[in-house]
DOMI-907899 format. One record per residue: x, y, z of N, C-alpha, C in turn; residue in one letter. Coordinates in steps of 0.2 Angstrom, whole numbers, plus 5000, padded with zeros to 4 digits. Layout:
<sites>
XYZXYZXYZA/...
</sites>
This chain:
<sites>
606053036057606153076052606353076044M/605753056039606253076032606653096031K/607253066028607753086025607753106018R/607853166015607553156007608353176005G/608653216008609253246004610153236006V/610253246002611153226004611553286001L/611653336008612153396003612853376008I/613153336005613753326006614453316002A/615053316005615653316000615853225998A/615953225991616053175990616553155982C/616753115980617153125975616753105967W/617253175965616753185956617553115953L/616953085948617553045946617753075940F/618553085937618453125931619253085929A/619553035924620053015923620552965929S/620852995930621152955936621352995943A/621153065943621053095948620353105951A/620253115959619653135962619753195964R/619153245964619153295967618553325972A/618653345975617853355981617353375978A/616753375980616253415975615653405981C/615253445979614653425983613853415976T/613553355980613053335976612453365977V/612053405972611253415973610853355977P/610453425978609953345983609553295979D/609453255980609353185978608653165984V/608253145980607553135985607153085980S/606953045983606452985982605453025981S/605653095983604753105982604653155974A/604153105974603653115966604153075962G/604653005962604652985957604452925958I/604152905953603652845952604052775947T/603852725950604252665947604852665949G/605352635944605852625947606352685945F/606852715952607152765953608052775951Q/608152675950608852685948609052635945E/609452625941609452565937610252545938A/610552495941611152475944611452415940V/611952445936612352395930612952365935I/613152305934613752275936614452285930S/614852325932615352325924615952305928V/616752285923616952255924617752325925S/617652375922618052435920617752515922D/617852495929617252565931617352645929L/617952645928618252695923617952715917S/618152665911618052665903617052645904A/616752625909615852625908615752705910A/616052725915615952795917616052865912T/616352855909616652905904616352895898A/616052805895615352805891614752845894T/614652845899613852875901613952935902W/614552965903614953055905614953065898R/615353045894615453085887614953075883D/614553005878614252995877613453025878V/613553005885612652995886612353045890G/612853095891612853165894612653175903G/612753105905612653105912613053135917F/613053175922613453185926613653145933D/614053145935614553095940614253155946V/613753125951613653155957613853115962V/614153055964614353035968614852985967C/615352965971615652895968615852875977T/616052805977616152775983616352705984G/616152685991616152615992615552595995E/615352545995614652495998615052476002A/614752506009614952446014614852376014G/615252346022614852266022614052246023A/613752306024613052266025612552276016A/613152316013612852326005612952226002M/613552236004613752146001613452086004A/613152106011612752056014612252066010K/612052116009611252106006611152105999F/611652105996611852055986612152005988W/612351975996612451895996613251885993G/613551925991614251945991614351915998V/615251885998615651876006615751956009P/615751956014615652026018616352086015E/616652036013617452086014617352086008G/617052096002617052105997617252205995T/617652215991617752265989617052305983R/616752345985616252365980616252435978I/616552465972616352535971615952555967E/615752615967615152635963615152695961H/614852715957614652795953614252805951V/613752845955613152865955613052935949V/612652915943612652955937611952985937L/611753045937610953085933611153145928K/610653145925610553195921610253245927R/610253315922610253375927609553375930K/609153365923608553375923608053315928T/608153275930607753225936608053195940A/607853175945608153135952608353045950D/607953015944608052975940608952945941R/609352895943609852905945610252835939L/610752815937611152755936611752745939V/611752675943612152665946612752605945R/613552635944613752585941614152555945L/614352495947614552475951615152395949V/615652415953616252345953616452315958K/616352255959616452185963617352185961F/617552175965618152165967618452095969H/618852065966619051995969618751935968G/618051955964617551885965617551895957L/617351795956617351775950616751805945A/616651815940615951835938615851815932Q/615351825931615251805924614451855918R/614351865914613951915912613051865914Q/612751915917612051905917611751865910I/611851885905611551885899612051885893R/612351825895613151805892613051775884S/612951805879612951805872612351795870S/611751825875611151805873610851855868A/610251835866610051845860609351885863M/608951925860608351955862607751915865T/607851855862607351805864607551755869W/608151775873608451735876608251765884D/607951725887607451735893608051755899T/607751805905608051785913608351855913G/608451895918608751965923608552025917G/608652065918608452145914608752135908I/608352135902608452125895608952215893F/608452235894608552325893608152385895D/608752425896608652515897608452555894L/607852595892607452625887607652685889Y/608052725884608052805884607952825877M/607752885878607752925872608352965869Y/608352955865608953005861608553055856V/609053105853608653145850608753125842D/609653075842609853055833610252995836D/609952945833609952885836610652865833V/610552865826611252855820612052885825R/611852955826612652985829612852955837A/612052945841612452895848612652845845V/612252805842612652735840613352725838F/613352775832613852785830614352785837A/614352825840614852855845615152805851Q/614652765851614552705858614952635853L/614952645846615052595842615852595841R/616252665842616752675841616952665849A/616752635853616952635860616852545863R/616652515855616652465855616052425856G/615552445858614852435858614552405852W/614052365853613752335847613052335848Q/612652315842611852305841611652235838A/611052235840610752165836610452175832Y/610452255828610252265823610352355822N/610752365814610752425813610152455815D/610152545817609552575819608952545813P/608352555815607752505810607152585814V/606652595807606152635809605452585809T/604952605814604452545814603952585817Y/603352555818602752585821602452545825T/602452585831602152515838601452555841L/600952505839600452575842600252645841G/600252695844600252745841600952795840P/601552745841602252795841602452745834F/603052815831603452775826603952805830T/604552765829605152765832605652735827V/606152775828606752735825607352725832T/607552665832607752635836608252575835E/608952565839609352525840609352505848V/609652445848609552425856610352385854I/610752435859611652415858612052385866V/612152345864612252305870613152325869R/613352315877614052355880614652285881G/615052315882615552255885615652225888P/614952245894614952175899614052165900D/613952155892613352115890612652155893G/612652215895612252295896611952295890E/611252315890610852315883610452375883A/610552435880610252485881609852485875L/609252525876608752505871608452605868C/608952605862608952695863608252715857L/607952765859607452785853607652835852M/607352855846607052915843606352935841Q/606052955845605252945843605053015838R/605052975833604753045826604053055825D/603553005831602953045830602452995835A/601853025841601953095840602653145843P/602353205842602853245849602753225854P/603353235860603453225867603953285870Y/603953295875604053335881604953315882D/605253335879606053285880606053285886K/605953345891606353355895605853305901A/605353285900605153245903605353155904L/605553145899606253105899606853115901F/606953165903607753175904608053175898G/608053225893608353245888608353305886L/608253355890608453425892609053455888G/609253505882609753495882609953455873G/609653385871609553375866610353325864G/610653325869611453285869611253235874K/611653175872611553105874611253065873G/610853025879610353015880609953015888F/609253015888608853035893608952975898G/608652985904608852935909608352875906W/608452805911607952745909607452755910P/606952765905606052765907605752715908F/606152655903605852575905606352535907N/606152485910606652425907606152335907A/606552305901606252275898606452185903A/606052145904606052105906605752025900L/606252005898606151965895605851885896V/605251865897605251815900604851745895S/604551695900604251635896603551635898T/603451685901602651655908602651725908D/602051745903601851815903601351825909F/600851775910600251795918600751775922A/601151755924601651755930601851825930A/602151875925602251925926601651955929G/601051965925600651995924600252005933E/600251945937600051925941600651995948K/601251985946601652025950601452085949L/601752105944601552175942600852215944F/600352175941599552195941599252185947K/599252135950598952105953599352095963N/599852095961600152105968600352155970I/600752225966601052265965600652325966L/599852305961599452335962599852415956G/600452385951600552435946599952425938W/599752495937599452495931599752465923T/599352445921599752445912599552485909M/600052515905600252575901600352575896H/600552515895600552485886600652415887L/600252395881600252305880599952305874G/600052225873599652195867600152155863G/599952135858600452095854600452115847D/601452125847601352125839601852095836S/601752125830601852075822602552135819K/603152125817603252175812602852185805S/602752255802602652275799602852255790Q/602852225786603052225779603652265779P/604152285778604452215776604952155781P/604652175788605052135793605552165797G/605652235796606152285800606052285807D/606352245808606552275817607152285820N/607152295827607852305831608152225835P/607652185835607852135838608252085834L/608352105829608952055825608551985824G/607851995823607451935821607551925813L/607651875811607251865802606751895802P/606951935794606151975794605451935792K/605751855789605051815788604751805795N/605251775800604951765809604651825813I/604951875811604851925815604051955810A/604051955806603151955803602651905805M/602751845808602551785809602251775814E/602651785820602851765826602651855831Y/602151845834601851885838602351905846S/602451955847602851975854602351995859R/602351965864601651995868601952035874Q/601752095874602052115879601552165885F/601852205891601452225893601952265900A/602152335898602252385902601952415910A/602152405914601752395920602052465925Y/601752525929602052565934601552585937A/601852615945601552605949600852665949P/601152725946600652775944600052795938H/599552785942598952785935599252845928P/599352895928599452925925600352915921T/600752915928601252935922601552875922D/602052845915602152785914602952785914R/603252815917603852835918604252815925N/604852765923605052705927604352645927G/604252645921603952565920604452485920S/604052455922604552395920604052345914I/604352335909603852285904604052215905Q/603652175902603652095903603552075893I/603952055893604152015885604151945885I/603451945880603651845880603651845871V/604351815867604351795861603851725860N/603251755858602651675857603251625849K/603251575850603351505847604051535845D/604551575849605251555849605551555855I/605951475854606151475860607051475860A/607151515867607951535870608051495873G/608851505876609051495882608751545889R/608751505896608451535901608951575905D/609251595905609651645909609751665918L/608951635920608951675923609451665933S/609751615933609951595937610651645937E/610751675933611451715933611351795934F/610751815935610551865938610551885945A/611251895947611251915953612251945953K/612051955959612851975960613351945961A/614051925960614251995958614252005952P/613851955945613751955939613752015934N/614052025930614052085926613452075921L/613252165919612752195915612052195919G/611652235916611052255920610852225927N/611052235932610952205939610252195941L/610152275945609552275947609052345946A/608552325947608152405948607852415954L/607852485955607952505963607052555963R/606652545969605952555967605852605975V/605652675974605652695981604952675983P/604752675988604252645992604252725999V/603452726000603552766005603652746012A/603452676014603552646020603752586017D/604252566019604252476015603952416023L/603952446029603652386032602852376031A/602752446029602052436027601752366020A/602352436015602352376007602452306009F/603052296013603152206014602552176014A/602252196021601652156024601052176018K/601052226014600252206009600752156007D/601452166001601652115997601552045997F/601852026005601651936005600951936009T/600551986008599851966012599551946003A/599651975998599451965991599651915988K/600151875991600551815987601351825985G/601551895989602151895983602651885989G/603051865985603951825990604451855989E/604751875994605251925996605851895993I/606351905992606951855990607451865998S/607751905999608351966001607452006007T/607651986015607152016018607452086019P/607052126024607052216023607952206029R/608052246025608852276031608852336030R/609252376033609352446034610052456034Q/610152506029610852506027611052606023L/611652606023611852676020611952666013D/611552706011611552706000611552766000L/611952795996612252855996611952835988E/611852905986611652975989610852975993P/610752945993610152915999610152946005Y/610752936008610852916014610552836017G/610352846025610152776028609452746025K/609152706024608752666020608652616022V/608052576020607652516021607652486016D/607752426014607952396006607552316009I/607452316002607252216002607252205995L/607152145993607252125985606852075985A/606552065979606152025975606351985969V/606151945970606451915959605751915954K/605951945950605251945943605251855942A/604851845941604651775938605351745934P/605651805930606151775924606951785930N/606851795937607351795940607651865940G/607551915938607551995936607652025944A/608152055946608152085951607952155954L/607452145956606852215959606852245966I/607252285969607452305974606852375977E/606752365982606252415984606452445991F/606552515992606752555997606352605999F/606552616004606252676007606852726013A/606652806010607352826015607052856020Q/607552856025607352866032607552926036K/
</sites>
């Protein structure tokens, strides 16, 4: 019988104190694309405070992952792994902060520029006021590749900034100026902070390999794609020199499993004619930054059979473990062509 709820006592993360709490139901029913983003951090308290106080997320559960999770991630079985699970009230999409204790770490995308490949580059969230949110993050030591800029991409006009946190985690904060949109659909009910991540970008050198994974093997739908150059005068959120941004194009495609719902999409980006470093070897636990995306499926055994039959390679075989707040799950992992970690799971 599928277990889609957890109503149990857990611990509310608040400064140095912890108090018992009851979490709301968290289910994968109706979720398309990735349900949660996993971010590895060096200071769990500070990271939680940022997501709570600036982002407007609520802490729904804290605790420690067991030995099975450590084994799944390929770290020593006795490793202590703390986690804090956060969500907006309006949706079941989650952000999970994890802290690995006692292990050597480096940032997955250490000193990386936007054209460097490997791992999960950034998580996209809508905000009501980009400049106000950026000012709050900057006061906490965050920086950006460029100050907020307004530009047009396809049918959208947005004001955007790509911010980078103390552990190299990058967030793309978007203020959509046109056309109008339903903020509740992106977890921005109430207008404060930032919504839940609705897209994740993977910077790669091989567009065809990404298309093969997401379109041909996974069977996901491309919801947005094309080649983009910055329009004169070349303003862009990527930190590219204006002349380069106007001359060289960026090929991109965002894929999601639902044919009409693009939330939870994963986007491939290839910077044409711009060579960067390849950081894919560092996209693994216990390294710091945007570590993994977790995608729910109805039946993991059936998913794995279909995935491998179509030529997909599973990097971490199917296992069963306890994963708060879902309860028992079947889970496996694959590596995107740029090394990014994508985990697929089914609730039991």
